[in-house]
C-alpha positions in Angstrom: 52.1 109.6 23.2 49.3 110.5 20.8 46.8 110.4 23.7 49.1 112.8 25.6 49.3 115.2 22.7 45.5 115.1 22.3 45.2 116.0 26.0 47.6 118.9 25.4 45.5 120.2 22.5 42.3 119.8 24.5 43.7 121.5 27.5 45.1 124.4 25.4 41.9 124.8 23.5 39.7 124.7 26.6 42.1 127.1 28.5 42.0 129.6 25.6 38.2 129.1 25.4 37.7 129.8 29.1 40.1 132.8 29.1 38.8 134.6 26.1 35.2 133.8 26.9 35.6 135.5 30.4 37.3 138.4 28.7 34.5 138.6 26.2 32.1 139.9 28.9 34.4 142.9 29.4 35.3 143.8 25.9 33.9 143.2 22.3 31.8 140.3 23.6 30.4 139.2 20.2 33.7 139.3 18.3 35.6 137.4 21.1 33.0 134.8 21.5 33.0 134.1 17.8 36.8 134.0 17.8 36.8 131.4 20.6 34.2 129.3 18.8 36.1 129.5 15.5 39.3 128.5 17.3 37.7 125.4 18.9 36.1 124.3 15.6 39.4 124.9 13.8 41.3 122.8 16.3 38.7 120.0 16.0 39.0 119.9 12.2 42.8 119.6 12.4 42.9 116.8 15.0 39.9 114.8 13.7 40.5 111.4 12.1 44.2 111.4 13.1 45.2 108.4 11.0 43.6 109.8 7.8 46.7 112.0 7.1 48.5 112.1 3.7 51.4 109.8 3.6 53.4 109.8 0.4 57.1 109.9 -0.4 57.8 113.3 1.1 56.0 112.6 4.3 57.6 109.1 4.5 61.1 110.5 4.1 60.5 113.1 6.7 59.1 110.6 9.3 61.9 108.1 8.6 64.5 110.7 9.1 63.1 111.7 12.5 63.1 108.0 13.5 66.7 107.5 12.4 67.9 110.4 14.5 65.8 109.1 17.5 67.7 105.8 17.1 71.0 107.5 17.4 72.0 108.7 14.0 73.5 112.2 13.6 71.3 115.1 12.7 71.4 115.6 8.9 73.3 118.6 7.7 70.7 119.3 4.9 67.2 118.4 4.0 65.7 116.3 1.2 66.5 117.1 -2.4 63.8 119.0 -4.2 62.2 118.2 -7.6 64.6 120.7 -9.1 67.6 118.7 -7.8 68.4 121.4 -5.2 69.2 120.2 -1.7 67.0 121.9 0.9 68.5 123.6 4.0 68.7 121.5 7.1 66.1 123.4 9.1 63.4 121.9 6.8 64.0 118.6 8.5 65.4 119.8 11.9 62.1 121.3 12.9 60.5 117.8 12.5 63.3 116.2 14.4 62.6 118.8 17.1 58.9 117.9 17.1 59.8 114.2 17.5 62.1 114.9 20.4 59.5 116.9 22.2 56.6 114.6 21.5 58.4 111.3 21.4 56.4 110.4 18.3 57.1 107.0 16.9 54.4 106.8 14.3 53.5 109.1 11.4 50.3 109.9 13.2 52.1 111.1 16.2 54.5 113.3 14.2 51.5 114.8 12.2 49.9 115.6 15.5 52.9 117.7 16.4 52.4 119.7 13.2 48.8 120.1 14.0 49.7 121.5 17.5 52.1 124.0 15.9 49.4 125.2 13.5 46.8 125.5 16.2 49.3 127.5 18.2 49.9 129.8 15.3 46.1 130.5 15.1 46.0 131.2 18.8 48.9 133.7 18.5 47.1 135.3 15.5 43.9 135.8 17.5 45.8 137.2 20.5 47.7 139.5 18.1 44.5 140.7 16.5 42.9 141.6 19.9 46.0 143.2 21.4 47.9 144.9 18.6 45.5 145.7 15.8 43.7 149.1 16.0 40.1 148.9 16.9 38.9 150.2 13.5 40.7 147.3 11.7 40.3 144.6 14.3 37.2 142.9 13.0 38.7 142.3 9.6 41.7 140.6 11.2 39.5 138.4 13.5 37.4 137.4 10.6 40.6 136.5 8.7 41.8 134.3 11.5 38.4 132.7 11.8 38.4 132.0 8.1 41.8 130.3 8.4 40.2 128.0 11.1 37.8 126.5 8.7 39.4 127.0 5.3 39.6 123.6 3.4 43.1 124.5 2.2 44.4 125.4 5.6 42.9 122.3 7.2 44.6 120.0 4.6 48.0 121.8 4.9 47.9 121.9 8.7 47.6 118.1 9.0 50.7 117.2 6.9 54.3 116.0 7.7 55.5 118.6 5.3 57.9 121.5 5.6 55.4 124.1 4.3 53.0 122.9 7.0 55.1 124.3 9.8 55.4 127.7 8.3 52.4 129.4 9.9 53.9 129.8 13.4 57.2 131.1 12.0 55.4 133.4 9.6 53.3 134.8 12.5 56.4 135.5 14.6 58.0 137.2 11.6 54.9 139.4 11.3 55.0 140.3 15.0 58.6 141.2 14.8 58.0 143.5 11.9 54.9 145.0 13.5 56.9 146.2 16.6 60.0 147.1 14.6 59.9 150.8 15.9 59.3 150.0 19.5 62.0 147.7 20.8 65.3 146.2 19.6 64.1 142.7 20.5 61.3 142.9 18.0 63.6 144.0 15.2 65.9 141.1 16.2 63.0 138.7 16.0 62.0 140.1 12.6 65.5 139.5 11.2 66.0 136.2 12.9 62.7 134.6 11.8 63.1 136.1 8.4 66.4 134.2 8.0 64.7 131.0 9.1 61.7 131.1 6.7 63.7 130.3 3.6 65.5 127.5 5.4 62.2 125.8 6.0 60.9 126.4 2.5 63.3 127.8 0.0 60.9 130.1 -2.0 60.2 131.8 1.4 63.7 133.4 1.0 62.0 136.0 -1.2 59.4 137.1 1.4 61.8 138.7 4.0 63.7 140.4 1.1 60.5 141.8 -0.3 59.2 143.0 3.1 62.6 144.7 3.9 62.7 146.5 0.5 59.0 147.6 0.9 59.7 148.9 4.4 62.8 150.8 3.4 61.0 152.4 0.4 57.6 153.2 1.8 57.6 153.1 5.7 57.5 156.8 6.8 59.1 155.9 10.1 61.9 153.6 8.7 64.6 155.7 10.3 63.3 154.7 13.7 63.8 151.0 13.1 66.4 149.2 15.2 68.4 148.2 12.1 71.4 147.0 14.0 69.2 144.5 15.9 67.6 143.4 12.6 71.0 142.7 11.0 72.1 140.9 14.1 69.0 138.7 14.1 69.4 138.0 10.4 73.0 136.9 10.9 72.2 134.6 13.8 69.3 133.1 11.9 71.4 132.5 8.8 74.0 130.4 10.7 71.9 127.3 10.0 72.6 127.8 6.3 76.4 127.1 6.7 76.1 123.3 6.3 73.7 123.8 3.3 76.1 126.2 1.6 78.9 123.7 2.0 76.8 120.9 0.5 75.6 123.1 -2.4 79.1 124.3 -3.2 80.3 120.7 -3.6 77.4 119.6 -5.8 76.9 122.8 -7.8 77.0 121.1 -11.2 74.2 118.7 -10.4 71.8 121.5 -9.3 69.8 123.8 -11.5 67.8 127.0 -11.0 64.3 126.4 -12.3 63.7 129.7 -14.1 60.3 129.7 -15.9 59.7 132.5 -18.4 56.0 131.7 -18.2 56.0 133.1 -14.6 56.2 136.6 -16.3 52.7 136.2 -17.7 50.9 133.5 -15.7 50.7 135.7 -12.6 50.2 132.6 -10.4 51.1 134.5 -7.1 48.1 136.7 -7.5 45.9 133.9 -8.9 46.5 131.8 -5.8 46.4 134.9 -3.5 42.7 135.5 -4.5 41.7 131.8 -4.9 43.3 130.1 -1.9 40.8 131.3 0.6 37.6 131.2 -1.5 37.2 127.6 -0.5 37.1 126.5 -4.1 40.3 124.5 -4.0 39.3 121.0 -3.0 40.0 119.8 -6.5 43.7 120.4 -6.1 43.8 117.7 -3.4 41.1 115.4 -4.7 41.8 115.4 -8.5 39.7 112.7 -10.0 37.9 112.2 -6.7 36.4 115.7 -6.9 33.3 114.8 -8.9 32.4 112.0 -6.5 33.0 114.4 -3.6 30.4 116.8 -5.0 27.7 114.1 -4.5 28.3 113.9 -0.7 27.1 113.3 1.8 25.4 110.1 0.9 22.2 108.9 2.5 22.5 105.2 2.2 23.7 105.0 -1.4 21.8 108.1 -2.5 23.7 111.4 -3.1 22.5 114.6 -1.6 24.8 116.9 -3.6 25.2 119.2 -0.6 28.9 119.7 -1.4 27.9 120.8 -4.9 25.4 123.3 -3.5 28.1 124.6 -1.1 30.5 125.1 -4.0 27.8 127.1 -5.9 27.5 129.3 -2.8 31.3 129.7 -2.6 31.4 130.7 -6.3 28.8 133.4 -5.5 30.9 134.6 -2.5 34.0 134.8 -4.7 32.2 136.8 -7.4 30.9 139.2 -4.7 34.5 139.6 -3.4 35.6 140.5 -6.9 32.9 143.1 -7.2 34.2 144.6 -3.9 37.8 144.6 -5.2 36.6 146.3 -8.4 34.6 148.9 -6.5 37.6 149.6 -4.3 39.8 150.2 -7.4 37.2 152.4 -8.9 36.6 154.6 -5.9 40.4 155.1 -5.4 41.2 155.5 -9.1 42.8 158.9 -8.5 45.1 157.5 -5.8 46.1 154.0 -6.9 49.7 154.6 -5.8 48.7 155.0 -2.2 46.5 151.9 -2.4 49.3 150.0 -4.1 51.9 150.9 -1.4 49.5 150.6 1.5 50.1 154.0 3.1 46.9 154.1 5.1 48.0 151.8 8.0 50.6 149.3 9.0 48.1 146.5 8.1 47.9 147.9 4.6 51.6 148.4 4.3 52.5 144.8 5.3 49.8 143.4 3.1 51.2 145.5 0.2 54.7 144.1 0.8 53.4 140.5 0.6 50.9 141.0 -2.2 53.0 143.2 -4.5 56.5 143.2 -3.2 56.9 139.4 -2.8 54.7 138.7 -5.8 56.7 140.9 -8.1 60.0 139.6 -6.8 59.0 135.9 -7.3 57.6 136.7 -10.7 60.6 138.6 -11.9 62.9 135.8 -10.8 60.8 133.3 -12.8 60.1 131.1 -9.8 57.7 128.2 -10.8 54.9 129.0 -8.5 52.8 126.3 -6.7 49.7 126.9 -4.7 51.3 125.9 -1.4 53.9 128.6 -1.7 51.3 130.9 -0.3 51.8 129.2 3.1 54.6 131.7 3.6 52.1 134.5 3.5 50.2 133.4 6.6 47.9 135.0 7.7 47.7 137.9 5.3 46.1 136.2 2.4 43.0 135.5 4.4 43.0 138.9 6.1 43.3 140.7 2.8 40.0 139.0 1.8 38.1 139.6 5.0 39.2 143.3 5.2 37.3 143.9 1.9 34.2 142.3 3.5 34.7 144.3 6.7 34.6 147.6 4.7 31.3 146.7 3.1 28.9 148.0 5.7 25.8 146.9 3.9 26.4 143.2 3.0 29.9 142.4 4.3 28.9 140.8 7.5 26.3 138.6 5.9 28.6 137.6 3.1 31.3 136.7 5.5 28.9 134.6 7.6 27.8 132.7 4.5 31.4 132.2 3.3 32.6 131.1 6.7 29.7 128.6 7.2 30.1 127.2 3.7 33.8 126.6 4.2 33.2 125.0 7.5 30.8 122.5 6.0 33.1 121.8 3.0 36.0 121.2 5.3 34.0 118.9 7.6 32.6 116.9 4.6 36.1 116.8 3.0 37.5 115.1 6.1 34.5 112.8 6.2 35.0 111.9 2.5 38.7 111.1 3.2 37.8 109.0 6.2 35.1 106.8 4.6 37.1 106.4 1.3 40.6 105.9 2.8 41.9 109.0 1.1 41.7 110.2 -2.5 43.6 107.7 -4.6 42.9 109.6 -7.8 44.1 112.9 -6.4 47.1 114.6 -4.8 45.9 113.5 -1.4 46.6 109.9 -2.3 45.8 106.9 -0.1 45.4 107.9 3.5 47.9 106.5 6.0 45.0 104.7 7.7 44.4 102.7 4.5 48.0 101.8 3.8 
């Protein structure tokens, strides 16, 4: 079964490669060729060393649940219980049961391969969306953002896990597409509402994202009266039907659950911290923990360290500092019109990024949600695109800075996977002992 899934990935990647490469001779040749190369490299990073996946308690629970259903047990009404003693909605596990049904996976490696296929598909959809829907003057920033997702160390790690947050990218991409075409057809508005209702059922903090986007759209979209609101409501209602078993379960165990309000969320500003830092490439330590220092010595020649990873991290720090100077410059040059910049009135791209960056961030912070870095998975793909749009606007050094950033992240991701492979995981970090070494 794993071999069959590998053939599917190879066929899909090669087909996309052939199709987009042929099209590249007709339109935007360089950008399309780069997009194809980034996609193939990103797919390779996600499917390499298939047995070296994370396999801890959450992943084990999810896999064992899919096998129980495959052996004839009923589909569970709800998902696993969170660290806050709140039961997750059923869709958080149903999507993995569905993957198992489609792929026939009978090992954790096979189920993880299904997740990898979904994430690669999300990136393919993102590239196609960038070339077909995004205006030409903004397209390069979007393509760069998609290409950065392909090689980002954080994305590579997340896209290989048997974990509810790891299946968010495709759903988040469909949500964005529905929102983008909200004025043009009732089916898009239905999709926007339907997928929005599903996001929070996969990962509960993602309930706040659709709420923030709808509020932002109602407040600031100049064409909001033209939206097919009835279709959006219908889609939201249909999508929310899966919450019924969860609501019944929660209502009978209300006294054992608690809402994890953290007053520190009001001044730690973690949403914006993670928003800026997640795609700088400087996040390997979050997965490696105590293995991060040894990782900086890689690759080894014999037993001698080369410290290439350390050098790459110095380069990434320089890129991050340069990005911050671009942000500061943007704020300074628009100081007389910060309200327009805050809302994102210049384009649909800016408006939806504003709804994620400020709308969702402010809502999560106000509600005291204890933020974790992986919560930003719901914001796919706009965190990366926000960053690359700054580089795209920098006509002098932006392209060079992006090339350096992209190449450094590619090398860090490849070396990260190599480190995990030769060491059987990262026993001193969050990654833990890889499945291959258990």
